[in-house]
C-alpha positions, 0 to 999 in steps of 0.5 A, spaced: 500 500 500 505 504 501 509 503 495 503 504 491 502 511 494 509 513 493 509 511 486 503 515 485 506 521 489 512 520 484 508 520 478 504 526 480 511 530 482 514 528 475 508 530 471 508 537 475 515 538 473 514 536 466 508 541 466 512 547 468 518 546 463 512 546 457 508 552 460 513 557 457 514 562 462 518 562 469 515 563 476 520 568 480 521 568 487 520 575 491 528 575 491 529 574 484 523 579 482 527 584 486 534 582 483 530 583 476 527 589 477 533 592 480 537 590 474 533 595 470 529 594 464 523 589 467 516 591 466 512 589 472 504 589 471 499 588 476 493 585 474 489 586 480 483 591 480 484 598 481 481 598 488 486 592 490 492 596 487 491 602 490 491 598 497 498 596 496 502 594 490 510 593 488 513 599 487 514 601 479 509 596 477 503 598 473 496 596 474 492 593 468 486 589 469 487 582 467 481 582 462 484 588 458 491 585 458 493 583 451 499 583 447 498 589 443 496 593 450 500 600 450 505 598 456 507 591 452 507 594 445 515 595 446 516 589 451 517 583 446 524 582 447 525 585 455 522 582 461 515 582 463 513 580 470 506 579 471 503 579 478 496 578 481 493 577 488 493 569 488 498 567 482 492 564 477 490 570 473 498 572 472 499 564 469 493 565 464 496 572 462 503 569 461 501 563 457 497 568 452 503 573 452 508 567 450 503 565 445 503 572 442 511 571 441 513 575 448 520 572 449 521 573 457 515 572 461 515 571 468 510 571 474 511 572 481 510 565 484 505 566 490 503 573 488 503 578 492 502 574 499 508 571 497 511 578 496 509 580 503 511 574 506 518 575 504 517 582 508 518 586 502 514 593 501 508 595 498 506 602 495 499 605 496 495 609 492 496 610 484 502 608 480 
């Protein structure tokens, strides 16, 4: 019985890792996002609602509603070859948006692993108000 459980767990882990390899975008930990932003050139898009964005967001991030984010959006028009990082409250909306951008030809697409709660758990600051 334990052998079957171990085999099932192993298959699930392998399937998850294979899925990560083929999804086309990379999940960043908060420290990795900080390094990427500090190195310059990264566009950070927060997919939260306007009210949630104003309550707290990553410094320098821009607010775009998930429903309005398209590969032709004005913030993304010149970012096809530069890093684009998508952030949301849970990680779900950013993953969906990242897949869309990868399909549209964006080369460096990232999501914040764990969303803003992971950012806050790492004791990193949020900025209040509009960007």
